[in-house]
C-alpha positions in Angstrom: 0.0 0.0 0.0 1.3 3.5 -0.8 1.2 6.5 1.4 -0.8 9.6 0.6 2.4 11.5 -0.2 3.4 8.7 -2.7 -0.1 9.0 -4.2 0.3 12.7 -4.7 3.8 12.2 -6.3 2.3 9.7 -8.7 -0.5 12.1 -9.7 2.1 14.8 -10.5 3.7 12.5 -13.0 0.5 12.0 -15.0 -0.4 14.3 -17.9 -2.8 17.1 -16.9 -6.3 16.3 -18.1 -8.4 17.9 -15.4 -10.5 21.0 -16.0 -12.0 23.5 -13.6 -14.4 26.0 -15.3 -12.8 25.2 -18.7 -9.2 25.7 -17.5 -6.8 22.9 -17.8 -5.1 22.3 -14.4 -2.3 20.2 -13.1 -3.3 17.2 -10.9 -1.6 18.8 -7.9 -3.4 22.1 -8.3 -4.6 23.4 -4.9 -8.2 23.5 -6.1 -8.0 19.8 -6.9 -6.4 19.0 -3.6 -9.4 20.3 -1.7 -11.5 17.4 -3.0 -8.7 14.9 -2.7 -8.4 15.4 1.1 -10.7 12.4 1.8 -8.8 10.2 -0.6 -5.5 11.1 1.0 -6.9 10.5 4.5 -8.0 7.0 3.3 -4.4 6.2 2.2 -3.1 7.4 5.5 -5.6 5.4 7.5 -4.8 2.2 5.5 -1.1 2.5 6.2 -1.6 3.3 10.0 -1.0 0.1 11.9 
């Protein structure tokens, strides 16, 4: 299982194909990270013994 930080690093390596209000954004854009908060918490919870 990967950590939340590893997940974010993998996202950064992917080509940008996300749009907000018609604007192409990077996958690590702060506006995207707001909605990713729950996903990142899930990765952290899964790796917490």
